[in-house]
Every structure is written in structure tokens, then in C-alpha cells.
C-alpha positions in Angstrom: 97.7 80.7 81.1 99.2 80.8 84.6 97.8 78.5 87.2 97.3 79.2 90.9 100.2 78.0 93.1 99.2 75.2 95.4 98.8 75.7 99.1 102.1 73.9 99.7 103.9 76.7 97.8 101.8 79.3 99.6 103.0 78.0 102.9 106.7 78.1 101.8 109.0 81.1 102.1 108.9 83.3 99.2 112.2 83.3 97.1 114.3 86.4 96.7 113.1 87.6 93.3 115.1 89.6 90.8 112.8 91.6 88.7 114.0 91.5 85.1 113.3 94.0 82.5 111.6 91.7 80.0 107.9 92.4 80.4 106.7 88.9 80.1 109.1 87.5 82.7 108.4 90.6 84.8 104.7 90.0 84.8 105.4 86.3 85.8 107.4 87.3 88.9 104.7 90.0 89.7 102.2 87.1 89.7 104.4 85.0 92.0 104.7 88.0 94.4 100.9 88.4 94.4 100.5 84.7 95.3 102.8 84.9 98.2 101.2 88.1 99.5 97.6 87.5 98.8 95.4 87.0 101.9 93.7 83.6 102.4 90.3 84.4 103.8 89.6 80.9 105.0 92.9 80.7 106.8 92.3 84.0 108.5 88.9 82.8 109.7 90.4 79.4 111.0 93.6 80.7 112.7 92.9 84.4 113.3 94.3 87.6 111.9 97.4 87.8 114.1 98.7 84.4 113.0 97.8 85.0 109.3 99.5 88.3 109.3 102.7 86.9 110.9 102.7 84.0 108.3 102.4 86.7 105.5 105.3 88.7 106.7 107.6 85.8 107.6 106.8 84.0 104.4 108.1 87.1 102.5 111.3 87.5 104.4 110.2 89.9 107.1 110.2 89.7 110.9 107.4 90.1 113.6 107.3 90.9 117.2 104.6 89.4 119.5 103.0 90.9 122.5 105.4 90.2 125.4 108.4 91.1 123.2 109.3 87.9 121.5 110.8 88.4 118.0 110.4 85.9 115.2 112.4 85.9 111.9 111.9 82.3 110.6 108.6 81.0 109.2 109.5 77.5 110.2 109.6 78.5 113.9 106.0 79.6 113.9 104.0 77.7 116.7 102.0 74.7 115.6 98.6 75.7 114.2 96.8 74.1 117.1 98.7 76.5 119.5 97.4 80.0 120.3 99.7 82.8 119.3 100.0 86.2 121.1 98.8 89.4 119.6 101.1 90.9 116.9 102.6 94.2 117.8 105.2 94.9 115.2 106.0 94.1 111.6 109.5 94.6 110.3 109.6 94.5 106.5 113.2 95.3 106.1 114.7 93.6 103.0 111.4 91.7 102.5 109.2 91.1 99.5 105.9 92.1 101.3 103.8 94.1 98.9 100.6 95.9 98.5 98.7 92.7 97.8 99.2 91.6 101.4 98.3 94.7 103.5 94.6 93.5 104.0 96.3 91.2 106.5 96.4 94.1 108.9 92.6 94.0 109.3 91.8 92.5 112.8 95.3 92.9 114.2 94.2 95.0 117.2 97.5 95.5 118.8 99.7 96.2 115.8 101.5 99.5 116.7 104.8 99.5 114.9 105.6 99.0 111.2 109.1 99.3 109.6 109.3 99.3 105.8 112.9 99.6 104.8 115.0 98.8 101.7 112.3 97.1 99.7 111.6 97.5 96.0 108.2 96.0 96.5 106.9 98.8 98.8 105.3 101.5 96.6 102.5 104.0 96.8 99.9 101.2 96.8 101.5 99.7 99.9 101.5 102.9 101.8 97.8 103.3 100.9 97.3 99.8 102.2 98.6 100.8 105.6 95.2 102.4 106.1 94.0 98.9 107.0 95.9 99.4 110.3 95.0 103.0 110.8 93.3 102.5 114.1 96.4 100.9 115.8 99.7 102.0 114.0 101.5 104.6 116.1 105.0 104.2 114.8 106.1 103.9 111.2 109.3 103.9 109.3 109.5 104.2 105.5 113.1 104.3 104.2 115.2 103.3 101.3 112.1 102.3 99.2 112.9 103.4 95.7 109.2 102.9 94.4 107.7 105.3 96.9 106.8 108.7 95.7 105.2 111.9 97.0 101.7 110.6 96.4 102.5 107.5 98.6 103.9 109.6 101.4 100.9 111.9 101.4 98.7 108.8 102.0 100.1 108.5 105.5 98.0 111.5 106.6 95.2 108.9 107.0 96.9 107.1 109.9 95.2 109.2 112.5 96.9 107.3 115.5 100.4 107.9 114.2 102.7 109.4 116.8 106.2 108.9 115.2 107.0 108.9 111.5 110.5 108.2 110.2 111.4 109.0 106.6 114.7 108.9 104.9 116.4 107.9 101.7 113.4 108.1 99.4 114.9 108.7 96.1 111.6 109.0 94.2 110.1 111.6 96.6 110.7 115.0 94.9 109.4 117.3 97.7 109.6 115.6 101.0 109.1 118.9 102.9 105.8 119.5 101.2 104.8 115.9 102.1 105.8 116.4 105.8 103.8 119.7 105.8 100.6 117.9 104.5 101.0 115.0 107.0 101.6 117.6 109.8 98.4 119.5 108.9 96.4 116.4 109.3 98.4 114.8 112.2 99.6 117.7 114.3 100.7 115.4 117.2 102.8 113.2 115.0 106.5 113.6 115.3 108.2 113.4 111.9 111.9 112.4 111.9 114.6 111.7 109.5 118.4 111.2 109.6 120.5 112.8 112.4 124.3 112.9 112.1 124.1 110.2 109.3 122.4 107.7 111.7 118.8 106.5 111.4 117.0 107.8 114.5 115.2 104.5 115.1 118.5 102.7 115.4 119.5 104.9 118.3 116.3 104.2 120.3 
């Protein structure tokens, strides 16, 4: 039986994990990923949703941006726990190991408007469904180069009713992206859906 990881491990930065084909080993690393992503309800109550969400993202190799524009990419550079943190406005999950287990962290992040999910094998349809926890604040979303995202996951984005900009590209497991875009556009007529232009991701030009 696998035992729960101690809090000292949960406060550490998640290791970069190679997912093997052996099912037993694969299940173990799935468990490890769950423990690094799983919300800690007591911690959220004690330190607030914005800090807890930032800890989740940074612990798993992502980046965050605070209100005011300060970007943070190193878990060890988080302010002391007794110090107030600004509101969280952006999550950048590029190359990270954030997964669907952690998306309940979005609850209570009242100024989170921008989310980037790029080049992550851990982002799948369950994770895109989990974005609904931030449906009242997210206005800008990028989903790209996430091999485990399928048509079903992209269609879940229609529930993000505040979405204004959606960037989609390099989604190898999506079989009919145009149909997905059409469904999203029917539900979110004001949302601008973008892709690649001249071989350069549009968000990198902004």
C-alpha cells in the first residue's frame, strides 16, 4: 500500500517525471502527481486561495503573475507565509506537471484572467473540464501542444462564459478542430479564437 506523502514533500517542488509504460510504475507516478497537485483545504483556509493556487502552480514547475505585473517562476521565492500576497492574475503552465487534480485551486481566485497550458502531457480533457472552476474570471486561454487533449476536452471550453480570447494550436489528438471551434463559437459568440499565423504562435507576438 502506498502511504500519503508528508507535508514536507508536498511543499517541495515536484520532480520532472517520465511516465513509463509499465502499469505498476505508471500508477505510482500518477499517485505522486496527484499528491503534488491535490488541494490542501486547510492551507487554503489559512493562507487564502491566491497563495495556495500560486504554490500549486510553482510546485509543479509553472509560473504565475500577480496583480501589479510581478512574475514568479521559483517556488522558493514565494513571500513568507505571514506576508500578504497580491491577487493572482495569470497562470502559465508551460512545461509543467500541473494536472486535473489541482484545478479546484482556481476556486476563490477572483482576479485570475489568463491561463496558458502549453507543452504538457499532464493536461488532458479532465484538466480542461477543471477550468470551469475559474469560469467567472478567465478571459484569455491558450491550449497548445498538449498531446492528451482531445475533441471532448476542447468542447468543454464552451463553459468558460467570460472567455474573450482562445488560442489553440498543435493539438495532435484533436481530430476535428474546426468542429470544436464552431461549437465554442456558438456558445461564446464574443470569443475570438486564434491559432497559428505565419508559423508563429499569436500570443508570442502580443
